[in-house]
C-alpha positions as CSV (number, residue, x, y, z in Angstrom):
1,M,144.9,111.2,103.2
2,S,144.3,107.5,103.1
3,A,146.9,105.0,102.3
4,S,144.9,103.6,99.4
5,A,144.5,107.1,97.9
6,E,148.2,107.8,98.2
7,S,149.0,104.5,96.6
8,E,146.8,105.4,93.7
9,S,148.5,108.7,93.2
10,V,152.1,107.5,93.4
11,S,152.2,103.9,92.2
12,P,151.3,104.0,88.5
13,T,151.5,100.9,86.3
14,V,155.1,100.4,85.2
15,K,155.6,101.8,81.7
16,T,158.1,100.9,79.0
17,I,160.5,103.7,78.3
18,D,160.8,104.1,74.5
19,T,164.4,105.4,73.8
20,T,163.9,105.4,70.0
21,V,161.6,108.5,69.9
22,P,162.3,111.9,71.8
23,S,160.4,112.8,75.0
24,I,159.6,116.4,75.5
25,A,160.4,116.0,79.2
26,R,163.8,114.5,78.7
27,A,164.6,116.9,75.8
28,Y,163.8,119.9,78.1
29,D,165.9,118.3,80.8
30,F,168.9,118.2,78.4
31,A,168.3,121.7,77.3
32,I,168.6,123.1,80.8
33,G,171.6,121.0,81.8
34,G,170.0,117.9,83.2
35,Q,171.4,114.3,83.1
36,T,168.2,112.3,82.6
37,N,168.0,111.9,78.9
38,Y,168.8,109.7,75.9
39,E,170.7,110.3,72.7
40,V,167.4,110.7,70.8
41,D,166.4,113.5,73.1
42,R,169.7,115.1,72.7
43,E,169.7,114.8,69.0
44,L,166.4,116.8,68.9
45,I,168.0,119.7,70.8
46,Y,171.0,119.5,68.6
47,R,169.0,119.7,65.4
48,M,167.0,122.8,66.9
49,D,170.2,124.4,68.0
50,E,171.7,124.0,64.5
51,A,168.5,125.7,63.1
52,V,168.3,128.4,65.7
53,P,171.5,128.8,67.8
54,E,169.6,130.4,70.8
55,V,166.8,127.7,71.0
56,R,167.9,126.4,74.3
57,Q,167.0,129.8,75.7
58,I,163.4,128.7,75.2
59,A,163.7,126.0,77.8
60,I,165.8,128.1,80.2
61,S,163.4,131.0,80.0
62,N,160.5,128.6,80.9
63,R,162.4,127.4,84.0
64,M,163.2,131.0,85.0
65,F,159.5,132.2,84.4
66,L,158.3,129.3,86.5
67,I,160.5,130.3,89.5
68,R,159.4,133.9,89.2
69,A,155.7,133.0,88.8
70,V,155.7,130.6,91.8
71,R,157.5,133.2,93.8
72,F,154.9,135.7,93.0
73,L,152.0,133.4,93.7
74,A,153.5,132.3,97.0
75,T,154.1,135.7,98.3
76,R,152.1,138.6,96.7
77,A,149.2,136.4,95.8
78,G,149.1,134.3,99.0
79,I,148.8,131.0,97.2
80,D,149.8,127.9,99.3
81,Q,148.6,125.1,97.1
82,F,149.6,124.2,93.5
83,L,148.6,121.9,90.7
84,D,151.6,121.6,88.4
85,C,150.5,120.1,85.0
86,G,153.2,118.5,82.9
87,S,155.8,118.9,85.6
88,G,158.7,117.6,83.6
89,L,161.8,116.1,85.2
90,P,162.9,117.3,88.5
91,T,165.9,119.6,88.5
92,A,167.0,122.6,90.6
93,E,164.3,124.9,91.6
94,N,161.2,122.8,91.1
95,T,157.7,124.3,92.1
96,H,157.6,122.7,95.5
97,Q,161.2,123.9,96.3
98,V,160.5,127.6,95.4
99,A,157.0,127.6,97.1
100,Q,158.1,125.8,100.3
101,R,161.1,128.0,100.7
102,L,158.6,130.9,101.2
103,N,155.9,128.8,103.0
104,D,156.8,125.4,104.7
105,D,153.2,124.4,104.4
106,A,152.8,124.9,100.7
107,R,151.3,121.9,99.0
108,V,152.1,120.8,95.4
109,V,150.6,118.1,93.2
110,Y,152.6,117.3,90.1
111,V,150.9,115.7,87.2
112,D,152.7,113.9,84.3
113,N,152.6,110.6,82.5
114,D,156.2,110.2,81.1
115,P,157.6,107.0,82.6
116,V,161.0,108.7,83.4
117,V,159.3,111.7,85.0
118,L,157.2,109.3,87.1
119,A,160.1,107.4,88.5
120,H,161.7,110.7,89.6
121,G,158.3,111.9,90.9
122,R,158.0,109.0,93.2
123,A,161.5,109.8,94.6
124,I,160.3,113.4,95.3
125,L,157.3,112.3,97.1
126,E,159.2,110.0,99.3
127,E,161.2,113.0,100.7
128,N,158.5,115.6,100.9
129,E,155.3,115.1,102.8
130,N,153.7,118.1,101.2
131,T,154.2,117.0,97.6
132,R,152.2,114.4,95.6
133,F,152.6,112.9,92.1
134,L,149.8,111.9,89.9
135,D,150.3,109.7,86.8
136,A,147.7,111.1,84.4
137,D,147.3,112.7,81.0
138,I,147.2,116.5,81.6
139,F,145.2,116.9,78.3
140,E,142.4,114.9,79.9
141,P,141.4,117.5,82.6
142,D,138.5,115.4,83.8
143,D,140.8,112.6,84.8
144,V,143.1,115.0,86.7
145,L,140.5,117.3,88.3
146,G,138.2,114.2,89.3
147,N,141.1,112.3,90.8
148,E,140.4,111.4,94.4
149,S,143.9,112.0,95.5
150,V,144.0,115.5,94.0
151,R,140.7,116.4,95.6
152,E,141.8,115.1,99.0
153,F,145.2,116.8,98.9
154,L,144.1,120.1,97.4
155,D,141.3,122.2,98.9
156,F,139.1,123.3,95.9
157,S,137.0,125.5,98.3
158,R,139.8,128.1,98.3
159,P,142.3,129.6,95.8
160,L,145.0,127.6,94.3
161,G,147.7,128.1,91.7
162,L,147.5,126.1,88.3
163,L,150.7,125.8,86.3
164,Q,150.5,125.0,82.6
165,V,154.0,126.0,81.7
166,A,155.2,124.8,78.3
167,T,152.4,122.2,78.0
168,L,149.6,123.2,75.6
169,H,152.0,124.0,72.8
170,H,152.6,120.2,72.5
171,H,149.0,119.3,72.1
172,D,146.4,119.9,69.3
173,A,142.9,118.7,68.5
174,E,144.2,115.9,66.3
175,H,145.4,114.2,69.5
176,G,142.4,114.7,71.8
177,M,140.5,117.5,73.3
178,P,141.1,121.0,71.6
179,P,143.7,123.1,73.6
180,V,141.1,125.9,74.3
181,D,138.7,123.3,75.7
182,V,141.4,121.7,77.8
183,M,142.1,125.2,79.4
184,R,138.4,125.9,79.7
185,A,137.9,122.8,81.8
186,Y,140.8,123.6,84.2
187,I,139.8,127.3,84.6
188,D,136.2,126.4,85.2
189,A,137.2,124.0,87.9
190,L,139.3,126.6,89.8
191,P,137.9,128.5,92.8
192,S,137.5,132.3,92.5
193,G,140.7,134.0,93.4
194,S,142.9,131.2,91.9
195,Y,145.7,132.0,89.5
196,V,147.0,130.4,86.4
197,A,150.6,130.5,85.3
198,F,151.0,129.8,81.5
199,T,153.7,129.8,78.8
200,H,153.2,128.8,75.1
201,F,155.2,128.8,71.9
202,I,154.0,132.0,70.0
203,D,154.3,133.0,66.3
204,P,155.2,136.6,66.9
205,E,153.9,137.5,63.5
206,N,156.9,139.7,62.7
207,E,160.4,139.2,61.5
208,H,160.9,136.5,64.1
209,T,158.1,134.2,62.6
210,E,160.8,132.7,60.4
211,T,162.6,131.5,63.7
212,A,159.5,130.0,65.1
213,M,158.5,128.1,61.9
214,R,162.0,126.6,61.5
215,V,161.8,125.1,65.1
216,Q,158.3,124.0,64.5
217,E,159.2,122.1,61.4
218,I,162.0,120.2,63.2
219,M,159.8,119.3,66.2
220,R,156.9,118.1,64.0
221,G,159.3,115.8,62.2
222,A,160.8,114.4,65.4
223,G,158.0,111.8,66.1
224,G,156.9,110.7,69.5
225,T,156.0,113.5,71.9
226,G,158.3,115.9,70.1
227,R,155.7,117.8,68.3
228,G,155.2,121.5,68.9
229,Y,152.8,124.2,67.7
230,W,153.6,127.8,67.5
231,R,150.3,129.7,67.8
232,K,149.3,133.3,67.2
233,R,148.7,135.7,70.1
234,S,144.9,135.7,69.6
235,E,144.8,131.9,69.8
236,I,146.8,131.9,73.0
237,L,144.6,134.6,74.6
238,E,141.6,132.5,73.7
239,M,143.0,129.8,76.0
240,L,143.3,132.3,78.9
241,D,139.6,133.5,78.5
242,G,138.0,133.9,81.9
243,L,141.2,135.2,83.6
244,D,142.2,138.7,84.5
245,L,145.8,138.9,83.3
246,I,148.3,140.4,85.7
247,E,150.4,143.1,84.3
248,P,152.2,143.1,81.9
249,G,149.7,140.6,80.4
250,L,150.8,138.2,77.7
251,V,154.4,139.0,76.8
252,M,157.5,137.2,75.8
253,N,158.8,135.0,78.7
254,D,161.7,137.2,79.5
255,E,159.6,140.3,79.9
256,W,157.3,138.9,82.5
257,W,158.7,140.6,85.7
258,P,162.4,139.8,85.0
259,D,164.9,139.8,87.8
260,G,167.0,142.3,86.0
261,P,167.4,144.2,82.6
262,P,168.4,142.3,79.5
263,L,171.9,143.4,79.2
264,D,172.4,141.9,75.7
265,G,168.8,142.3,74.4
266,H,166.6,139.5,73.3
267,S,167.4,136.7,70.8
268,S,165.1,135.9,68.0
269,A,164.2,132.6,69.8
270,A,163.2,134.5,72.9
271,H,160.5,136.3,70.9
272,C,158.9,132.9,70.2
273,I,157.8,131.9,73.6
274,A,155.2,133.8,75.6
275,A,154.1,133.9,79.2
276,A,151.2,135.2,81.3
277,V,149.7,134.9,84.8
278,G,146.1,135.4,85.3
279,R,143.6,135.5,88.2
280,K,140.2,134.0,88.1
281,P,137.6,136.6,89.3
């Protein structure tokens, strides 16, 4: 990789951090016990906690799913290169840590455009030669997929793993390309044999719908990047069109190959986030 290409991927223009509106990345960070967040981010989580006491489990279950999915891809599926969209703030058990623990040569490109995430991403890159960080909008797939650094670092002639974990539920057509089209662009660009790991807020269309709608109302009123959209199962499956879903298919996060049985059952909030891993034929 050339020095100029590497510079492009890791030296974004300095951005101003707006601490008056919540950031999804920082709010997630707080929810899973991180330290890189501001009062406005914590306030969003406090409000959701008040409405739905188990709501932090959504963030925690996302992190746990990510770990299980990357572990599956790096071992059973034989994937050794990953494109992690909307990487969020680094904390314990990031994609590169999980993958490289199983394969020292595994390569990871993180993509995000949150200024706080970018600062931490540059620090990660400095300490890991098989990791890159791209400053880009993940909802503009052409910008990500056409980036010279991404194309040089990842080999699109052989299978790779695409991670869209807790991303598309923060986006809708009013703010750019429709979510279905975003996923279609990414899936179309993947080589045959590639895998997609995906999570999304879901309206379970049952007694837990009230829980989903309460949290959605709070997030939509938060401003900034705090918006969230709880979509129906049919809408989420449309985003995964073109993939063969690995068993058990699209299920609540905690039911996708859990590490053990749910000793205390599942909370109402747990029913409002769904996960899947699919393979491109």
